[in-house]
Phi, psi and omega in degrees: 000131176272113183276152176254168185297333177300334182286335186238357185294155176279115182270325180263069182273145181286138179238136177232158179274141182300335181262007179292151177286141184293324182302314179298313182296318180298317180296320179292321180294318179294316181301319182259004176057047179277130173266335178215148182223150180257132182256129177234154175212128184052045178063025178229136178290127180241348179181181180225153176236135168246179188300318184288327175304321183286317184299316184277357184260145182291134186295346182272000178272179177256166183304322180298335180283338187254342188286158173257137176272003181270100171208162183219152176264143177222161180277148183302331182274002175299137180284160181296327176294319175297319178297323179293319178293324178293318179303316184288316186289324186261000179054045175248154182255356187215135175237130179269135181265120181124221181210184182299335182275326184210115175255124183255356181177180175210156173228141178239177185299315177302318183297313179294316182299322179295320181291314182296324182300334179286347177263010176259138175281128189291327180291313186254348181078000179282155171291158173276178189296336178305322178300319181294316179299320178300314180289328179294317180295326174298317179296314180298317177297332175278001178083017182269152167287157174221156173213141178252142174244115180260123186244131183229129179284132181284132175057041182293327181297328174295319177301313181297318181288321187276328184245344181102157184293330178299319179286326177298317178297321178297320178297313180301319178295321180293316180299315180302316181296315179301312184294319182300318180294342180268354179281156178230187183295343183261347185242151186230140184235140172217158168274122184278323181160143177056237182259026184247139177233154180231130178240136173253135175223160179260018191274156171287176191293322182293316180294322180292317175302317181298318178297314180296322178297325175295323178291315177303317183295320183294327179285317180298322183279351185278140175268105184281165177311132180059023179054031178290126179288131182225130167227160177230159176246155185226141171235143182238137170230142185229160172224122180291166180289340181283137175084131181267165181256134183291320183229084188301319185293316180294324182291322178293323177296324178295320181296314184295322179294321177294318177296326175296316181295323178294322176298316175301316178297320177298321179296320182288324183273355184053041179254001177071313187221128179231138179255124174293149178305146176288142186220161167270110188292336175289325180281325187270000184302126179102342174272151187232026185252157175277000000 
């Protein structure tokens, strides 16, 4: 599930007057553990204060001397991923939810980072699949084709049984690093679960197959820990740029499922790479066959 800022925003946010003395505000922030404050003057938001603005400012000054005028308004339905991109792109630490007439909450950099951190896999450091779905919807909204590459480690259960789970985890970390090094500005990687990885690309089928073959080759040619032999299988599912999706998120789940089934077929056939049949995802939504 892709969460929006309304799900995590601070609703009971502290507000201070621009003409208030800093000593009083510093004491209040420390006492209540406020990390960010909204500054108002004549019922209008004029700035924001974070903890470090307060710490580094002389207590005999007023709030207006210490506040930053760099803040932005965003809509409550904006996703946490979009909020993260806005914070980074505009170098601001605080986003106000609402508009100049009515602010209903705020999110700051630590809050967004904590939320984003929950979408990272602890073993490999890769994002989980929610990140991929967010990027896929962005590509679709931009009129791009998309294709998923589902990667599955062959006989991973045997590796775990023969060498132990510690070595199995080490293999997954090495595979993650290999795949990550092969990504570029157009492609996105996540750990899907267990020994499975998911790649999103904006490529047509030929480009996607070539990209997938390069990923497979990098794994086959790598000397893994303890010289454990490792291979992976890949399945591809694609959506052309033509035609919009009535229910994008459900359709993306369907696409990933088809790519997963194609990967399983590749593993059974020992063919390394299988492409799922092209489909109309609006018509096929709900079906699960190759």
